[in-house]
C-alpha positions as CSV (number, residue, x, y, z in Angstrom):
1,X,-22.5,8.8,1.7
2,X,-18.8,9.4,2.4
3,X,-16.1,8.7,-0.2
4,X,-14.8,5.2,-0.8
5,X,-11.2,5.9,0.4
6,X,-10.3,4.3,3.7
7,X,-10.6,6.7,6.6
8,X,-9.3,6.7,10.1
9,X,-11.7,6.9,13.1
10,X,-9.9,7.7,16.3
11,X,-11.4,6.1,19.4
12,X,-11.9,8.5,22.4
13,X,-12.0,5.8,25.0
14,X,-11.4,8.1,28.0
15,X,-13.3,9.0,31.1
16,X,-13.7,12.8,30.9
17,X,-14.5,15.5,28.4
18,X,-11.4,17.3,29.4
19,X,-9.3,14.3,28.4
20,X,-11.2,14.0,25.1
21,X,-10.8,17.7,24.3
22,X,-7.1,17.5,25.0
23,X,-6.7,14.6,22.6
24,X,-8.7,16.3,19.9
25,X,-6.7,19.5,20.4
26,X,-3.4,17.7,20.3
27,X,-4.2,15.8,17.2
28,X,-5.6,18.8,15.3
29,X,-6.3,18.5,11.6
30,X,-4.8,14.9,11.5
31,X,-8.1,13.8,13.1
32,X,-11.3,14.0,11.2
33,X,-13.5,11.2,12.5
34,X,-13.8,10.3,16.2
35,X,-15.5,7.4,18.0
36,X,-17.5,8.1,21.1
37,X,-18.2,4.8,23.0
38,X,-19.8,3.6,26.1
39,X,-17.0,4.8,28.5
40,X,-17.2,8.5,27.5
41,X,-20.9,8.6,26.6
42,X,-22.1,7.0,29.9
43,X,-20.3,9.7,31.9
44,X,-21.1,12.7,29.7
45,X,-23.9,11.8,27.4
46,X,-24.7,13.9,24.3
47,X,-22.1,16.5,25.3
48,X,-19.5,14.0,24.2
49,X,-20.9,14.2,20.7
50,X,-21.7,17.9,20.6
51,X,-18.2,19.1,21.5
52,X,-16.8,17.2,18.6
53,X,-19.4,18.5,16.2
54,X,-18.7,22.1,17.4
55,X,-15.0,21.4,16.5
56,X,-16.0,20.4,13.0
57,X,-15.4,16.7,13.5
58,X,-17.4,13.6,12.2
59,X,-18.7,11.3,15.0
60,X,-19.2,7.6,15.2
61,X,-21.4,6.9,18.2
62,X,-20.4,3.4,19.2
63,X,-23.1,2.3,21.6
64,X,-24.0,-1.1,19.9
65,X,-27.8,-0.9,20.4
66,X,-29.4,-4.3,21.0
67,X,-33.0,-4.3,22.2
68,X,-36.5,-4.7,20.9
69,X,-37.1,-3.2,17.4
70,X,-38.9,0.0,18.5
71,X,-36.4,0.8,21.3
72,X,-33.5,0.4,18.9
73,X,-35.2,2.5,16.2
74,X,-35.8,5.3,18.7
75,X,-32.2,5.1,19.8
76,X,-31.0,5.5,16.3
77,X,-33.2,8.5,15.8
78,X,-31.8,9.9,19.1
79,X,-28.2,9.4,17.9
80,X,-28.9,11.4,14.8
81,X,-30.7,14.1,16.8
82,X,-27.6,14.8,18.9
83,X,-25.4,15.1,15.8
84,X,-23.8,11.6,15.3
85,X,-22.9,10.9,11.7
86,X,-22.6,7.1,12.1
87,X,-23.9,4.7,14.7
88,X,-24.3,1.0,15.2
89,X,-26.4,-1.9,16.4
90,X,-25.7,-5.5,17.2
91,X,-26.6,-7.7,14.1
92,X,-27.5,-10.5,16.5
93,X,-30.6,-8.5,17.4
94,X,-32.2,-10.2,14.5
95,X,-34.0,-9.2,11.2
96,X,-36.9,-7.3,12.7
97,X,-34.6,-5.1,14.9
98,X,-32.2,-4.5,12.1
99,X,-35.0,-3.5,9.7
100,X,-36.4,-1.1,12.3
101,X,-33.0,0.4,12.9
102,X,-32.3,0.8,9.1
103,X,-35.6,2.5,8.5
104,X,-34.9,4.9,11.4
105,X,-31.4,5.6,10.0
106,X,-32.9,6.3,6.5
107,X,-35.4,8.7,7.9
108,X,-32.9,10.4,10.2
109,X,-30.1,10.7,7.6
110,X,-27.5,8.9,9.7
111,X,-25.2,6.1,8.6
112,X,-25.9,2.7,10.3
113,X,-23.6,-0.3,10.6
114,X,-24.2,-3.6,12.4
115,X,-21.7,-5.3,14.7
116,X,-21.0,-8.9,13.6
117,X,-18.5,-10.6,15.9
118,X,-16.5,-8.5,18.3
119,X,-12.7,-8.5,17.6
120,X,-12.0,-9.6,21.2
121,X,-13.8,-12.9,20.5
122,X,-12.2,-16.1,19.2
123,X,-13.7,-19.4,18.1
124,X,-13.7,-20.8,21.7
125,X,-15.6,-17.7,22.9
126,X,-18.3,-18.3,20.3
127,X,-18.6,-21.9,21.3
128,X,-19.0,-20.9,25.0
129,X,-22.1,-18.8,24.1
130,X,-23.7,-21.4,22.0
131,X,-22.6,-20.3,18.5
132,X,-20.8,-22.3,15.9
133,X,-17.0,-21.9,16.7
134,X,-16.1,-20.1,13.5
135,X,-15.8,-16.3,13.7
136,X,-15.6,-15.8,10.0
137,X,-18.7,-17.8,9.1
138,X,-20.6,-16.2,12.0
139,X,-19.6,-12.7,10.8
140,X,-20.7,-13.4,7.3
141,X,-24.0,-14.8,8.4
142,X,-24.8,-11.7,10.5
143,X,-23.6,-9.4,7.8
144,X,-26.1,-11.0,5.4
145,X,-28.9,-10.2,7.9
146,X,-27.7,-6.6,8.1
147,X,-27.5,-6.1,4.4
148,X,-30.9,-7.6,3.8
149,X,-32.4,-5.3,6.4
150,X,-31.0,-2.2,4.7
151,X,-28.0,-1.3,6.9
152,X,-25.2,0.6,5.2
153,X,-22.6,-1.9,6.3
154,X,-21.1,-3.8,9.3
155,X,-18.4,-3.7,11.9
156,X,-16.1,-6.7,11.3
157,X,-12.6,-7.9,11.9
158,X,-10.0,-7.1,9.3
159,X,-9.7,-10.8,8.7
160,X,-13.2,-10.9,7.4
161,X,-12.8,-8.0,4.9
162,X,-12.0,-10.1,1.8
163,X,-14.9,-12.5,2.4
164,X,-17.3,-9.6,3.1
165,X,-16.3,-7.9,-0.2
166,X,-16.7,-11.2,-2.1
167,X,-20.1,-11.8,-0.6
168,X,-21.6,-8.3,-0.4
169,X,-19.8,-6.1,-2.9
170,X,-17.7,-3.0,-2.8
171,X,-20.6,-0.6,-1.8
172,X,-21.2,-2.4,1.6
173,X,-19.5,-0.3,4.2
174,X,-16.9,-2.1,6.4
175,X,-15.9,-0.5,9.7
176,X,-12.9,-2.3,11.0
177,X,-11.7,-2.2,14.7
178,X,-8.7,-4.2,16.0
179,X,-6.3,-2.2,13.9
180,X,-2.7,-2.0,15.2
181,X,0.2,-0.2,13.5
182,X,3.3,-2.3,13.1
183,X,5.0,-2.7,16.5
184,X,2.0,-1.8,18.6
185,X,0.7,-4.1,21.3
186,X,-2.4,-6.2,20.9
187,X,-4.1,-5.0,24.1
188,X,-7.3,-7.0,24.4
189,X,-7.8,-7.6,20.7
190,X,-7.4,-11.1,19.2
191,X,-8.0,-10.6,15.5
192,X,-5.9,-7.6,14.3
193,X,-4.3,-6.2,11.2
194,X,-2.1,-3.2,10.2
195,X,-3.8,-0.1,8.8
196,X,-2.1,-0.6,5.4
197,X,-3.3,-4.2,5.1
198,X,-6.8,-3.3,6.2
199,X,-7.0,-0.5,3.6
200,X,-5.6,-2.8,0.9
201,X,-8.2,-5.4,1.7
202,X,-11.1,-3.0,1.4
203,X,-11.9,-1.4,4.7
204,X,-14.0,1.7,4.5
205,X,-13.1,2.9,8.0
206,X,-10.5,1.7,10.4
207,X,-10.8,2.3,14.2
208,X,-7.6,3.0,16.1
209,X,-7.6,4.0,19.8
210,X,-4.7,3.6,22.2
211,X,-1.9,3.5,19.6
212,X,-2.9,7.1,18.7
213,X,-4.4,8.6,21.8
214,X,-1.7,7.3,24.2
215,X,1.2,8.1,21.9
216,X,3.7,10.7,23.0
217,X,2.7,12.7,20.0
218,X,-0.9,11.8,19.0
219,X,-0.9,14.1,16.0
220,X,2.2,12.4,14.5
221,X,0.7,9.0,15.4
222,X,-2.6,9.8,13.6
223,X,-0.8,11.2,10.6
224,X,1.4,8.1,10.4
225,X,-1.7,5.9,10.4
226,X,-3.4,8.0,7.7
227,X,-0.2,7.9,5.6
228,X,-0.5,4.1,5.6
229,X,-4.0,4.3,4.2
230,X,-2.8,6.1,1.0
231,X,-0.9,3.9,-1.5
232,X,2.4,5.3,-2.6
């Protein structure tokens, strides 16, 4: 298991390996963890993980598996086999799927977190898909399923960190997207927080994409975010 200090995961939401390599090169040692998501992985597959591992980086493979239990378990094993250090599933896949995924993660020595409620969703969005219109309550409910199934933690909004810590303790891993440094635009996120506030609340990892990767100086932007994560 990684240490308990809050760490930055930089999201490589780009189209090509050349773009991803350029970002990683420009950021240099200021970047330790990187997220490979659907955009890059769909175009380039396992190579998008392997080049990061060859560069000595840690990889969060963010594909949000959601299928029948056996299919998801095999996907988790495959994520570990290509070198990912952390991957995720949708908690809404239910207890059996979560348990199968957690067992596969245990056997494959990969960290596993379950997505609760996407940070792009608000209460009205939940209501539209037939869920109770309360993002916080829904996130806690799904996190409980994930914990009971044996997942290492969850992906949740920064606004749910305190409630997650109260309900499930300090050892439960919280991966928090929707992080925006002070002054950055919201883009398509609805439930956001600054890096310092998320770290103070108890995030284990924060995920930051465009404010770092699209900065004029990505290394300086990454270093500035990491500086916010360390109390003075």
